[in-house]
Short mmCIF file of the C-alpha atoms (twelve columns), coordinates in Angstrom:
data_MODEL
# 
_entry.id   MODEL 
# 
loop_
_atom_site.group_PDB 
_atom_site.id 
_atom_site.type_symbol 
_atom_site.label_atom_id 
_atom_site.label_alt_id 
_atom_site.label_comp_id 
_atom_site.label_asym_id 
_atom_site.label_seq_id 
_atom_site.Cartn_x 
_atom_site.Cartn_y 
_atom_site.Cartn_z 
_atom_site.pdbx_PDB_model_num 
ATOM 1   C CA . MET A 1   21.273  1.710   -28.605 1 
ATOM 2   C CA . ARG A 2   21.134  -1.671  -26.824 1 
ATOM 3   C CA . GLN A 3   22.000  -2.387  -23.202 1 
ATOM 4   C CA . THR A 4   21.992  -5.473  -21.035 1 
ATOM 5   C CA . THR A 5   21.216  -5.780  -17.338 1 
ATOM 6   C CA . ASP A 6   20.329  -8.413  -14.792 1 
ATOM 7   C CA . VAL A 7   17.017  -6.827  -13.744 1 
ATOM 8   C CA . LEU A 8   14.823  -4.236  -15.434 1 
ATOM 9   C CA . ILE A 9   12.068  -2.775  -13.239 1 
ATOM 10  C CA . SER A 10  9.114   -1.111  -14.923 1 
ATOM 11  C CA . GLY A 11  7.650   1.307   -12.384 1 
ATOM 12  C CA . GLY A 12  9.212   3.874   -10.089 1 
ATOM 13  C CA . GLY A 13  6.613   4.076   -7.346  1 
ATOM 14  C CA . VAL A 14  7.359   2.986   -3.794  1 
ATOM 15  C CA . ALA A 15  7.223   -0.729  -4.695  1 
ATOM 16  C CA . GLY A 16  9.364   -0.349  -7.809  1 
ATOM 17  C CA . LEU A 17  12.010  1.716   -6.012  1 
ATOM 18  C CA . ALA A 18  12.095  -0.809  -3.170  1 
ATOM 19  C CA . ALA A 19  12.598  -3.551  -5.753  1 
ATOM 20  C CA . ALA A 20  15.493  -1.616  -7.297  1 
ATOM 21  C CA . ALA A 21  17.101  -1.301  -3.868  1 
ATOM 22  C CA . GLY A 22  16.463  -4.974  -3.119  1 
ATOM 23  C CA . PHE A 23  17.966  -6.414  -6.276  1 
ATOM 24  C CA . GLY A 24  20.756  -3.848  -6.039  1 
ATOM 25  C CA . ALA A 25  21.558  -5.109  -2.539  1 
ATOM 26  C CA . LEU A 26  22.081  -8.577  -4.055  1 
ATOM 27  C CA . GLY A 27  24.835  -7.112  -6.220  1 
ATOM 28  C CA . LEU A 28  22.827  -7.424  -9.445  1 
ATOM 29  C CA . GLY A 29  22.798  -4.837  -12.204 1 
ATOM 30  C CA . VAL A 30  19.462  -2.989  -12.081 1 
ATOM 31  C CA . ILE A 31  17.709  -0.471  -14.321 1 
ATOM 32  C CA . CYS A 32  14.471  1.085   -13.019 1 
ATOM 33  C CA . VAL A 33  12.289  3.242   -15.297 1 
ATOM 34  C CA . ASP A 34  9.097   5.227   -14.902 1 
ATOM 35  C CA . PRO A 35  7.525   7.711   -17.326 1 
ATOM 36  C CA . ALA A 36  6.527   10.043  -14.465 1 
ATOM 37  C CA . PRO A 37  9.314   11.437  -12.273 1 
ATOM 38  C CA . PRO A 38  8.534   10.858  -8.575  1 
ATOM 39  C CA . VAL A 39  7.052   13.759  -6.622  1 
ATOM 40  C CA . THR A 40  9.154   13.982  -3.473  1 
ATOM 41  C CA . GLU A 41  7.812   17.099  -1.728  1 
ATOM 42  C CA . ALA A 42  4.479   17.266  0.100   1 
ATOM 43  C CA . ALA A 43  3.584   20.711  -1.237  1 
ATOM 44  C CA . ALA A 44  4.366   19.892  -4.875  1 
ATOM 45  C CA . GLU A 45  1.620   19.335  -7.451  1 
ATOM 46  C CA . GLY A 46  0.793   15.643  -7.737  1 
ATOM 47  C CA . ALA A 47  2.294   14.650  -4.388  1 
ATOM 48  C CA . ASP A 48  0.882   11.432  -2.940  1 
ATOM 49  C CA . LEU A 49  -0.496  12.568  0.419   1 
ATOM 50  C CA . ARG A 50  -1.497  9.090   1.503   1 
ATOM 51  C CA . THR A 51  0.524   7.317   4.172   1 
ATOM 52  C CA . THR A 52  1.690   3.730   4.475   1 
ATOM 53  C CA . ALA A 53  1.877   1.681   7.646   1 
ATOM 54  C CA . LEU A 54  4.920   -0.539  7.166   1 
ATOM 55  C CA . LEU A 55  4.218   -3.690  9.186   1 
ATOM 56  C CA . GLN A 56  6.909   -5.706  10.953  1 
ATOM 57  C CA . PRO A 57  7.783   -8.089  8.075   1 
ATOM 58  C CA . SER A 58  8.060   -5.135  5.676   1 
ATOM 59  C CA . VAL A 59  10.364  -3.281  8.056   1 
ATOM 60  C CA . ALA A 60  12.534  -6.406  8.341   1 
ATOM 61  C CA . LEU A 61  12.812  -6.510  4.536   1 
ATOM 62  C CA . LEU A 62  13.608  -2.801  4.250   1 
ATOM 63  C CA . ASP A 63  16.286  -3.194  6.922   1 
ATOM 64  C CA . ARG A 64  17.761  -6.144  5.042   1 
ATOM 65  C CA . ILE A 65  18.067  -4.166  1.794   1 
ATOM 66  C CA . GLY A 66  19.490  -1.044  3.397   1 
ATOM 67  C CA . LEU A 67  16.479  1.280   3.318   1 
ATOM 68  C CA . TRP A 68  15.175  1.281   6.871   1 
ATOM 69  C CA . GLU A 69  18.091  3.255   8.277   1 
ATOM 70  C CA . ARG A 70  16.977  6.171   6.081   1 
ATOM 71  C CA . LEU A 71  13.287  5.778   6.837   1 
ATOM 72  C CA . ALA A 72  13.310  5.108   10.591  1 
ATOM 73  C CA . PRO A 73  13.937  8.726   11.715  1 
ATOM 74  C CA . HIS A 74  10.756  9.822   9.923   1 
ATOM 75  C CA . ALA A 75  8.499   6.949   11.035  1 
ATOM 76  C CA . THR A 76  5.679   7.094   13.590  1 
ATOM 77  C CA . PRO A 77  5.130   3.806   15.493  1 
ATOM 78  C CA . LEU A 78  1.711   2.149   15.449  1 
ATOM 79  C CA . GLN A 79  1.199   0.352   18.745  1 
ATOM 80  C CA . VAL A 80  -2.585  -0.021  18.726  1 
ATOM 81  C CA . MET A 81  -5.101  -0.501  15.931  1 
ATOM 82  C CA . ARG A 82  -8.515  0.651   17.147  1 
ATOM 83  C CA . ILE A 83  -11.711 -0.470  15.425  1 
ATOM 84  C CA . VAL A 84  -14.788 1.646   16.129  1 
ATOM 85  C CA . ASP A 85  -18.334 0.923   14.996  1 
ATOM 86  C CA . ALA A 86  -20.393 4.116   14.811  1 
ATOM 87  C CA . GLY A 87  -23.289 2.617   12.912  1 
ATOM 88  C CA . GLY A 88  -26.075 3.482   15.330  1 
ATOM 89  C CA . GLU A 89  -28.699 6.200   14.903  1 
ATOM 90  C CA . ALA A 90  -26.142 8.937   15.635  1 
ATOM 91  C CA . PRO A 91  -22.511 9.011   14.362  1 
ATOM 92  C CA . GLU A 92  -21.002 8.178   17.729  1 
ATOM 93  C CA . PRO A 93  -19.022 5.159   18.996  1 
ATOM 94  C CA . ARG A 94  -21.130 2.212   20.076  1 
ATOM 95  C CA . VAL A 95  -18.465 -0.526  19.835  1 
ATOM 96  C CA . THR A 96  -14.752 0.154   20.346  1 
ATOM 97  C CA . HIS A 97  -12.029 -2.493  20.432  1 
ATOM 98  C CA . ASP A 98  -8.261  -2.025  20.641  1 
ATOM 99  C CA . PHE A 99  -5.949  -4.518  18.970  1 
ATOM 100 C CA . ASP A 100 -2.668  -4.008  20.847  1 
ATOM 101 C CA . ALA A 101 0.579   -5.233  19.315  1 
ATOM 102 C CA . ALA A 102 1.760   -6.115  22.840  1 
ATOM 103 C CA . ASP A 103 -0.586  -9.133  22.700  1 
ATOM 104 C CA . ILE A 104 1.614   -10.795 20.073  1 
ATOM 105 C CA . SER A 105 4.936   -8.950  19.985  1 
ATOM 106 C CA . ASP A 106 7.338   -6.745  21.918  1 
ATOM 107 C CA . ARG A 107 7.371   -4.297  18.976  1 
ATOM 108 C CA . PRO A 108 4.677   -2.090  17.417  1 
ATOM 109 C CA . PHE A 109 2.476   -3.386  14.605  1 
ATOM 110 C CA . GLY A 110 4.401   -1.159  12.267  1 
ATOM 111 C CA . TRP A 111 5.552   2.352   11.483  1 
ATOM 112 C CA . ASN A 112 3.712   4.993   9.477   1 
ATOM 113 C CA . LEU A 113 5.286   7.229   6.817   1 
ATOM 114 C CA . PRO A 114 3.913   9.588   4.148   1 
ATOM 115 C CA . ASN A 115 4.168   8.144   0.646   1 
ATOM 116 C CA . TRP A 116 5.871   11.229  -0.783  1 
ATOM 117 C CA . LEU A 117 8.579   10.912  1.880   1 
ATOM 118 C CA . LEU A 118 9.085   7.213   1.105   1 
ATOM 119 C CA . LEU A 119 9.718   8.195   -2.513  1 
ATOM 120 C CA . ARG A 120 12.169  10.924  -1.501  1 
ATOM 121 C CA . GLU A 121 14.268  8.690   0.713   1 
ATOM 122 C CA . MET A 122 14.229  5.747   -1.689  1 
ATOM 123 C CA . VAL A 123 15.373  7.889   -4.617  1 
ATOM 124 C CA . ALA A 124 18.185  9.271   -2.453  1 
ATOM 125 C CA . HIS A 125 19.226  5.735   -1.480  1 
ATOM 126 C CA . LEU A 126 19.317  4.493   -5.074  1 
ATOM 127 C CA . ALA A 127 21.667  7.351   -5.961  1 
ATOM 128 C CA . THR A 128 24.256  5.753   -3.632  1 
ATOM 129 C CA . LEU A 129 24.178  2.356   -5.399  1 
ATOM 130 C CA . PRO A 130 26.636  2.144   -8.323  1 
ATOM 131 C CA . ASN A 131 24.968  -0.944  -9.802  1 
ATOM 132 C CA . VAL A 132 21.480  0.655   -9.912  1 
ATOM 133 C CA . SER A 133 20.344  3.123   -12.579 1 
ATOM 134 C CA . PHE A 134 17.065  4.952   -11.899 1 
ATOM 135 C CA . ARG A 135 15.730  6.695   -15.002 1 
ATOM 136 C CA . PRO A 136 12.686  8.862   -14.212 1 
ATOM 137 C CA . GLY A 137 10.878  10.255  -17.227 1 
ATOM 138 C CA . VAL A 138 11.542  7.091   -19.249 1 
ATOM 139 C CA . GLY A 139 8.785   4.547   -19.873 1 
ATOM 140 C CA . THR A 140 8.420   1.164   -21.536 1 
ATOM 141 C CA . ARG A 141 7.227   0.975   -25.140 1 
ATOM 142 C CA . ARG A 142 7.542   -2.614  -26.361 1 
ATOM 143 C CA . LEU A 143 8.233   -6.039  -24.873 1 
ATOM 144 C CA . VAL A 144 9.539   -9.171  -26.554 1 
ATOM 145 C CA . THR A 145 10.523  -12.218 -24.525 1 
ATOM 146 C CA . ARG A 146 13.009  -14.954 -25.320 1 
ATOM 147 C CA . ASP A 147 14.313  -17.965 -23.401 1 
ATOM 148 C CA . SER A 148 17.328  -15.983 -22.303 1 
ATOM 149 C CA . ALA A 149 15.969  -12.459 -21.775 1 
ATOM 150 C CA . ALA A 150 13.090  -9.990  -21.734 1 
ATOM 151 C CA . ILE A 151 13.825  -7.385  -24.401 1 
ATOM 152 C CA . VAL A 152 12.211  -4.023  -23.676 1 
ATOM 153 C CA . THR A 153 12.230  -0.951  -25.879 1 
ATOM 154 C CA . LEU A 154 12.141  2.220   -23.786 1 
ATOM 155 C CA . SER A 155 10.568  5.557   -24.641 1 
ATOM 156 C CA . ASP A 156 14.019  7.140   -25.118 1 
ATOM 157 C CA . GLY A 157 14.824  4.656   -27.878 1 
ATOM 158 C CA . VAL A 158 17.134  2.457   -25.806 1 
ATOM 159 C CA . THR A 159 16.557  -1.311  -25.961 1 
ATOM 160 C CA . VAL A 160 17.313  -3.234  -22.761 1 
ATOM 161 C CA . ALA A 161 17.796  -6.991  -22.571 1 
ATOM 162 C CA . ALA A 162 17.215  -8.182  -19.001 1 
ATOM 163 C CA . ARG A 163 17.441  -11.629 -17.469 1 
ATOM 164 C CA . LEU A 164 14.412  -10.647 -15.366 1 
ATOM 165 C CA . LEU A 165 11.775  -7.999  -16.012 1 
ATOM 166 C CA . VAL A 166 9.844   -6.950  -12.891 1 
ATOM 167 C CA . ALA A 167 6.511   -5.295  -13.694 1 
ATOM 168 C CA . ALA A 168 5.752   -2.905  -10.830 1 
ATOM 169 C CA . ASP A 169 3.974   -0.460  -13.118 1 
ATOM 170 C CA . GLY A 170 0.560   -0.158  -11.522 1 
ATOM 171 C CA . ARG A 171 -2.954  -1.474  -11.801 1 
ATOM 172 C CA . ASN A 172 -3.040  -0.708  -15.545 1 
ATOM 173 C CA . SER A 173 0.402   -2.261  -16.049 1 
ATOM 174 C CA . PRO A 174 1.556   -1.944  -19.680 1 
ATOM 175 C CA . MET A 175 3.996   -4.815  -19.192 1 
ATOM 176 C CA . ARG A 176 1.242   -7.092  -17.875 1 
ATOM 177 C CA . GLU A 177 -0.864  -6.197  -20.900 1 
ATOM 178 C CA . ALA A 178 2.084   -6.867  -23.223 1 
ATOM 179 C CA . LEU A 179 2.346   -10.350 -21.687 1 
ATOM 180 C CA . GLY A 180 -1.353  -10.956 -22.304 1 
ATOM 181 C CA . ILE A 181 -2.102  -11.607 -18.629 1 
ATOM 182 C CA . GLY A 182 -5.702  -10.826 -17.698 1 
ATOM 183 C CA . VAL A 183 -7.126  -9.592  -14.413 1 
ATOM 184 C CA . THR A 184 -10.243 -10.063 -12.333 1 
ATOM 185 C CA . THR A 185 -11.569 -6.696  -11.164 1 
ATOM 186 C CA . LEU A 186 -14.245 -5.804  -8.594  1 
ATOM 187 C CA . ARG A 187 -15.628 -2.251  -8.531  1 
ATOM 188 C CA . TYR A 188 -17.447 -0.789  -5.552  1 
ATOM 189 C CA . GLY A 189 -18.558 2.620   -6.781  1 
ATOM 190 C CA . GLN A 190 -16.274 4.048   -4.075  1 
ATOM 191 C CA . LYS A 191 -13.508 6.597   -3.961  1 
ATOM 192 C CA . ALA A 192 -11.146 7.588   -1.167  1 
ATOM 193 C CA . LEU A 193 -10.366 11.066  0.074   1 
ATOM 194 C CA . ALA A 194 -6.807  11.354  1.435   1 
ATOM 195 C CA . PHE A 195 -5.581  14.330  3.435   1 
ATOM 196 C CA . ALA A 196 -3.957  15.345  6.717   1 
ATOM 197 C CA . VAL A 197 -5.554  16.937  9.772   1 
ATOM 198 C CA . THR A 198 -4.597  18.319  13.142  1 
ATOM 199 C CA . HIS A 199 -6.699  17.765  16.279  1 
ATOM 200 C CA . PRO A 200 -6.661  18.833  19.942  1 
ATOM 201 C CA . LYS A 201 -6.548  15.338  21.472  1 
ATOM 202 C CA . PRO A 202 -3.341  13.256  21.099  1 
ATOM 203 C CA . HIS A 203 -3.482  10.058  19.061  1 
ATOM 204 C CA . HIS A 204 -1.057  8.166   21.355  1 
ATOM 205 C CA . ASN A 205 0.234   6.232   18.299  1 
ATOM 206 C CA . VAL A 206 -3.184  4.628   17.805  1 
ATOM 207 C CA . SER A 207 -4.463  3.998   14.294  1 
ATOM 208 C CA . THR A 208 -8.258  4.333   14.361  1 
ATOM 209 C CA . GLU A 209 -10.667 2.861   11.807  1 
ATOM 210 C CA . ILE A 210 -14.254 4.121   12.181  1 
ATOM 211 C CA . HIS A 211 -17.088 2.253   10.465  1 
ATOM 212 C CA . ARG A 212 -20.523 3.685   9.787   1 
ATOM 213 C CA . SER A 213 -21.540 3.402   6.120   1 
ATOM 214 C CA . GLY A 214 -19.978 3.994   2.728   1 
ATOM 215 C CA . GLY A 215 -16.586 2.662   3.843   1 
ATOM 216 C CA . PRO A 216 -14.115 3.151   6.698   1 
ATOM 217 C CA . PHE A 217 -12.856 6.504   7.953   1 
ATOM 218 C CA . THR A 218 -9.277  5.864   9.074   1 
ATOM 219 C CA . LEU A 219 -6.973  8.126   11.083  1 
ATOM 220 C CA . VAL A 220 -3.302  7.132   11.082  1 
ATOM 221 C CA . PRO A 221 -0.862  8.909   13.433  1 
ATOM 222 C CA . LEU A 222 1.711   11.337  12.076  1 
ATOM 223 C CA . PRO A 223 4.307   13.469  13.898  1 
ATOM 224 C CA . ASP A 224 2.978   16.678  15.467  1 
ATOM 225 C CA . LEU A 225 2.462   19.615  13.115  1 
ATOM 226 C CA . ASP A 226 3.045   23.139  14.460  1 
ATOM 227 C CA . GLY A 227 2.766   21.821  18.005  1 
ATOM 228 C CA . ARG A 228 -0.567  20.027  17.448  1 
ATOM 229 C CA . PRO A 229 -1.276  16.291  17.146  1 
ATOM 230 C CA . CYS A 230 -1.546  15.315  13.474  1 
ATOM 231 C CA . SER A 231 -3.050  12.367  11.599  1 
ATOM 232 C CA . ALA A 232 -3.400  11.205  8.032   1 
ATOM 233 C CA . ILE A 233 -6.948  10.363  6.986   1 
ATOM 234 C CA . VAL A 234 -8.307  8.037   4.337   1 
ATOM 235 C CA . TRP A 235 -12.067 8.522   4.046   1 
ATOM 236 C CA . MET A 236 -13.786 5.986   1.793   1 
ATOM 237 C CA . GLU A 237 -17.237 6.796   0.469   1 
ATOM 238 C CA . ARG A 238 -19.434 6.215   -2.542  1 
ATOM 239 C CA . GLY A 239 -18.403 8.214   -5.578  1 
ATOM 240 C CA . ALA A 240 -21.264 10.721  -5.520  1 
ATOM 241 C CA . GLU A 241 -20.661 11.491  -1.857  1 
ATOM 242 C CA . VAL A 242 -16.932 12.014  -2.442  1 
ATOM 243 C CA . ARG A 243 -17.747 14.474  -5.225  1 
ATOM 244 C CA . ARG A 244 -20.017 16.380  -2.851  1 
ATOM 245 C CA . LEU A 245 -17.391 16.439  -0.119  1 
ATOM 246 C CA . THR A 246 -14.640 17.712  -2.413  1 
ATOM 247 C CA . GLU A 247 -16.840 20.641  -3.453  1 
ATOM 248 C CA . LEU A 248 -17.437 21.822  0.130   1 
ATOM 249 C CA . ASP A 249 -15.618 24.889  1.417   1 
ATOM 250 C CA . VAL A 250 -13.074 24.214  4.154   1 
ATOM 251 C CA . PRO A 251 -15.260 25.093  7.192   1 
ATOM 252 C CA . SER A 252 -18.117 22.910  5.908   1 
ATOM 253 C CA . PHE A 253 -15.751 20.052  5.105   1 
ATOM 254 C CA . GLU A 254 -14.153 20.271  8.549   1 
ATOM 255 C CA . ALA A 255 -17.584 20.097  10.177  1 
ATOM 256 C CA . GLU A 256 -18.521 16.984  8.172   1 
ATOM 257 C CA . MET A 257 -15.237 15.170  8.722   1 
ATOM 258 C CA . SER A 258 -15.326 15.928  12.462  1 
ATOM 259 C CA . ALA A 259 -18.808 14.421  12.682  1 
ATOM 260 C CA . ARG A 260 -17.731 11.395  10.592  1 
ATOM 261 C CA . SER A 261 -14.801 10.876  12.983  1 
ATOM 262 C CA . ALA A 262 -17.336 10.588  15.814  1 
ATOM 263 C CA . TRP A 263 -15.426 13.455  17.456  1 
ATOM 264 C CA . LEU A 264 -12.929 10.948  18.871  1 
ATOM 265 C CA . TYR A 265 -10.052 13.448  18.679  1 
ATOM 266 C CA . GLY A 266 -12.110 16.610  18.957  1 
ATOM 267 C CA . PRO A 267 -12.737 18.997  16.039  1 
ATOM 268 C CA . LEU A 268 -10.507 18.193  13.061  1 
ATOM 269 C CA . THR A 269 -8.644  20.936  11.188  1 
ATOM 270 C CA . LEU A 270 -7.663  20.358  7.572   1 
ATOM 271 C CA . ALA A 271 -3.853  20.510  7.241   1 
ATOM 272 C CA . SER A 272 -3.353  19.654  3.564   1 
ATOM 273 C CA . ARG A 273 -5.216  19.693  0.301   1 
ATOM 274 C CA . ARG A 274 -7.747  16.944  -0.419  1 
ATOM 275 C CA . THR A 275 -6.812  14.239  -2.940  1 
ATOM 276 C CA . VAL A 276 -9.115  11.592  -4.423  1 
ATOM 277 C CA . TRP A 277 -8.219  7.990   -5.280  1 
ATOM 278 C CA . PRO A 278 -10.306 5.263   -6.982  1 
ATOM 279 C CA . ILE A 279 -11.133 2.091   -5.047  1 
ATOM 280 C CA . ILE A 280 -11.151 -1.372  -6.639  1 
ATOM 281 C CA . SER A 281 -10.091 -4.920  -5.887  1 
ATOM 282 C CA . GLN A 282 -8.060  -6.577  -8.619  1 
ATOM 283 C CA . ILE A 283 -5.925  -9.677  -9.041  1 
ATOM 284 C CA . ALA A 284 -3.868  -10.844 -12.005 1 
ATOM 285 C CA . LEU A 285 -4.743  -14.288 -13.320 1 
ATOM 286 C CA . ARG A 286 -1.078  -15.259 -13.047 1 
ATOM 287 C CA . LEU A 287 2.000   -13.595 -11.638 1 
ATOM 288 C CA . HIS A 288 4.588   -14.364 -14.288 1 
ATOM 289 C CA . GLY A 289 5.389   -14.704 -17.960 1 
ATOM 290 C CA . GLU A 290 8.542   -15.673 -19.780 1 
ATOM 291 C CA . ARG A 291 11.441  -13.880 -18.014 1 
ATOM 292 C CA . CYS A 292 8.890   -11.610 -16.285 1 
ATOM 293 C CA . ALA A 293 7.390   -11.305 -12.786 1 
ATOM 294 C CA . LEU A 294 4.410   -9.186  -11.748 1 
ATOM 295 C CA . MET A 295 4.444   -7.527  -8.340  1 
ATOM 296 C CA . ALA A 296 2.612   -4.820  -6.396  1 
ATOM 297 C CA . GLU A 297 -0.416  -3.268  -8.129  1 
ATOM 298 C CA . ALA A 298 0.458   -4.926  -11.434 1 
ATOM 299 C CA . ALA A 299 -0.381  -8.159  -9.570  1 
ATOM 300 C CA . HIS A 300 -2.989  -7.106  -7.002  1 
ATOM 301 C CA . VAL A 301 -4.992  -4.097  -5.851  1 
ATOM 302 C CA . VAL A 302 -6.997  -3.872  -2.622  1 
ATOM 303 C CA . PRO A 303 -8.995  -1.143  -0.866  1 
ATOM 304 C CA . PRO A 304 -6.969  0.702   1.822   1 
ATOM 305 C CA . ILE A 305 -8.115  -1.410  4.775   1 
ATOM 306 C CA . GLY A 306 -5.893  -3.051  7.369   1 
ATOM 307 C CA . ALA A 307 -2.636  -1.638  5.959   1 
ATOM 308 C CA . GLN A 308 -2.412  -4.477  3.444   1 
ATOM 309 C CA . GLY A 309 -1.662  -2.836  0.086   1 
ATOM 310 C CA . LEU A 310 2.040   -1.923  0.108   1 
ATOM 311 C CA . ASN A 311 2.810   -4.632  2.655   1 
ATOM 312 C CA . MET A 312 1.516   -7.227  0.170   1 
ATOM 313 C CA . SER A 313 3.752   -5.618  -2.456  1 
ATOM 314 C CA . LEU A 314 6.786   -5.883  -0.206  1 
ATOM 315 C CA . ALA A 315 5.906   -9.528  0.488   1 
ATOM 316 C CA . ASP A 316 6.080   -10.039 -3.302  1 
ATOM 317 C CA . LEU A 317 9.521   -8.460  -3.309  1 
ATOM 318 C CA . ALA A 318 10.717  -10.565 -0.369  1 
ATOM 319 C CA . ALA A 319 9.710   -13.722 -2.244  1 
ATOM 320 C CA . LEU A 320 11.500  -12.624 -5.415  1 
ATOM 321 C CA . LEU A 321 14.680  -11.747 -3.521  1 
ATOM 322 C CA . ASP A 322 14.632  -15.067 -1.654  1 
ATOM 323 C CA . LEU A 323 14.389  -16.956 -4.964  1 
ATOM 324 C CA . ALA A 324 16.863  -14.887 -6.982  1 
ATOM 325 C CA . THR A 325 20.317  -16.389 -7.432  1 
ATOM 326 C CA . PRO A 326 22.900  -15.587 -10.098 1 
ATOM 327 C CA . GLU A 327 22.200  -18.981 -11.689 1 
ATOM 328 C CA . THR A 328 18.386  -19.003 -11.585 1 
ATOM 329 C CA . LEU A 329 17.485  -15.317 -12.043 1 
ATOM 330 C CA . GLY A 330 14.448  -15.086 -14.333 1 
ATOM 331 C CA . SER A 331 14.392  -18.823 -15.034 1 
ATOM 332 C CA . PRO A 332 11.123  -20.778 -15.418 1 
ATOM 333 C CA . ARG A 333 11.886  -22.569 -12.145 1 
ATOM 334 C CA . MET A 334 12.319  -19.314 -10.198 1 
ATOM 335 C CA . LEU A 335 9.152   -17.785 -11.627 1 
ATOM 336 C CA . ALA A 336 7.055   -20.909 -11.024 1 
ATOM 337 C CA . GLN A 337 8.244   -20.950 -7.407  1 
ATOM 338 C CA . TYR A 338 7.310   -17.283 -7.071  1 
ATOM 339 C CA . GLU A 339 3.812   -18.047 -8.365  1 
ATOM 340 C CA . ARG A 340 3.364   -20.874 -5.869  1 
ATOM 341 C CA . ARG A 341 4.694   -18.835 -2.978  1 
ATOM 342 C CA . ARG A 342 2.563   -15.734 -3.519  1 
ATOM 343 C CA . HIS A 343 -0.636  -16.407 -5.444  1 
ATOM 344 C CA . ALA A 344 -2.607  -18.229 -2.724  1 
ATOM 345 C CA . ASP A 345 -1.759  -15.617 -0.080  1 
ATOM 346 C CA . ILE A 346 -2.694  -12.790 -2.467  1 
ATOM 347 C CA . ARG A 347 -6.043  -14.386 -3.308  1 
ATOM 348 C CA . MET A 348 -6.842  -14.919 0.374   1 
ATOM 349 C CA . ARG A 349 -6.054  -11.303 1.272   1 
ATOM 350 C CA . VAL A 350 -7.929  -9.815  -1.689  1 
ATOM 351 C CA . PHE A 351 -10.972 -11.909 -0.752  1 
ATOM 352 C CA . GLY A 352 -10.765 -11.003 2.949   1 
ATOM 353 C CA . ILE A 353 -10.398 -7.277  2.336   1 
ATOM 354 C CA . ASP A 354 -13.285 -7.396  -0.135  1 
ATOM 355 C CA . LEU A 355 -15.509 -8.832  2.620   1 
ATOM 356 C CA . LEU A 356 -14.343 -6.208  5.132   1 
ATOM 357 C CA . ASN A 357 -14.984 -3.396  2.679   1 
ATOM 358 C CA . ARG A 358 -18.486 -4.625  1.852   1 
ATOM 359 C CA . ALA A 359 -19.258 -4.884  5.563   1 
ATOM 360 C CA . SER A 360 -18.011 -1.331  6.115   1 
ATOM 361 C CA . MET A 361 -20.152 -0.029  3.236   1 
ATOM 362 C CA . ALA A 362 -23.348 -1.371  4.819   1 
ATOM 363 C CA . GLY A 363 -26.022 1.313   4.806   1 
ATOM 364 C CA . SER A 364 -29.070 -0.350  6.348   1 
ATOM 365 C CA . ARG A 365 -29.405 -0.455  10.118  1 
ATOM 366 C CA . PRO A 366 -29.815 -4.288  10.358  1 
ATOM 367 C CA . LEU A 367 -26.581 -4.833  8.410   1 
ATOM 368 C CA . ARG A 368 -24.739 -2.265  10.532  1 
ATOM 369 C CA . ASP A 369 -25.989 -4.022  13.670  1 
ATOM 370 C CA . LEU A 370 -24.788 -7.367  12.265  1 
ATOM 371 C CA . ARG A 371 -21.366 -5.837  11.634  1 
ATOM 372 C CA . ALA A 372 -21.118 -4.623  15.234  1 
ATOM 373 C CA . THR A 373 -22.141 -8.059  16.522  1 
ATOM 374 C CA . GLY A 374 -19.482 -9.708  14.366  1 
ATOM 375 C CA . LEU A 375 -16.787 -7.332  15.610  1 
ATOM 376 C CA . ASN A 376 -17.683 -8.114  19.218  1 
ATOM 377 C CA . ALA A 377 -17.591 -11.843 18.508  1 
ATOM 378 C CA . LEU A 378 -14.177 -11.756 16.792  1 
ATOM 379 C CA . TYR A 379 -12.627 -9.606  19.490  1 
ATOM 380 C CA . GLY A 380 -14.124 -11.571 22.373  1 
ATOM 381 C CA . VAL A 381 -12.238 -14.824 21.666  1 
ATOM 382 C CA . ALA A 382 -8.597  -14.163 22.554  1 
ATOM 383 C CA . PRO A 383 -7.010  -16.882 20.345  1 
ATOM 384 C CA . VAL A 384 -9.060  -15.675 17.383  1 
ATOM 385 C CA . ARG A 385 -8.130  -12.051 18.066  1 
ATOM 386 C CA . ARG A 386 -4.423  -12.857 18.287  1 
ATOM 387 C CA . GLY A 387 -4.594  -15.056 15.196  1 
ATOM 388 C CA . LEU A 388 -6.230  -12.287 13.168  1 
ATOM 389 C CA . MET A 389 -3.561  -9.825  14.290  1 
ATOM 390 C CA . ARG A 390 -0.757  -12.166 13.277  1 
ATOM 391 C CA . LEU A 391 -2.443  -12.860 9.937   1 
ATOM 392 C CA . GLY A 392 -2.986  -9.178  9.252   1 
ATOM 393 C CA . MET A 393 0.638   -8.421  10.058  1 
ATOM 394 C CA . GLY A 394 1.880   -11.184 7.775   1 
ATOM 395 C CA . MET A 395 3.634   -12.994 10.628  1 
ATOM 396 C CA . ALA A 396 4.293   -16.715 10.346  1 
ATOM 397 C CA . GLY A 397 2.737   -19.116 12.795  1 
# 
């Protein structure tokens, strides 16, 4: 069986579903496939318990394509991003700086949502779009490109000819590999623990990133759970340490994570299971092939620092939507413009987050002291502080 469509999206994660909604909002015919059906309940096996802070430009995009109205009731605003250095002799704060969105905007930095909930609401939205077909449980098998179309054979035997193929199929993207596009990968020997906690002290919509060694320990505000303040945590550490932590019983793990949090919110109580995620930096050598565009983790992967990952992916999507017209969709001109618009920004952010991660991993006391000195210096110059906040948020100017 052979079908034709304007856009075929390989990948049904948050970025791929957002892309389906975005191209669907343009009135284009869209097919989105993913071999793994999305897990849309927190308690279900395989649920992604990480959260995403959607920064202002991402929220503007989601509003433009009709998704934000669904997501807003579930979102927790992030007004302040707090950076804490706890790299002294004891795991306690020695440098604390608040980056307040009020310094550069009358709105919060962004809004935080659980990834499983993003999937749930996006799938529900796609079901309302008659020109979008989401096919979970169906993957891509073979790719052939021509001047006029990308021709993809799916795992259910259907062949789809699309004017534009969007590869949003992850860091090991089969469509990127089929195009012969290589990647540059940096490995840190780190993994990330992701889970939710409750705590006695309120978070006041402050996202807190605590640096000691091994990587950052980040608490991101969530709505209250059973009447107690609740946060999502991403705890980055070296692989051997993460293995040790995952093997601890709950009381022992709670004691260690409370100490690692420098007790900023009091004793932490585990409120979900613990999940483990690999940490790398990766960038594709180019972002397009004939009739094909790479976006999201098919194009770039960064450690979970500074809320950059999905926001970079949504910046990819914004660029594609801005360039897509009925006449130029998937054309060499459109794809070359996409490359020019995105590749330099991606490289800059991958490089910057790599430096931040290496600084956070510092184990020796002199390097930890140097990190604290650098944080004080960056924060102490107001124009620099405001410029870094605008850069991190992806704001122009």
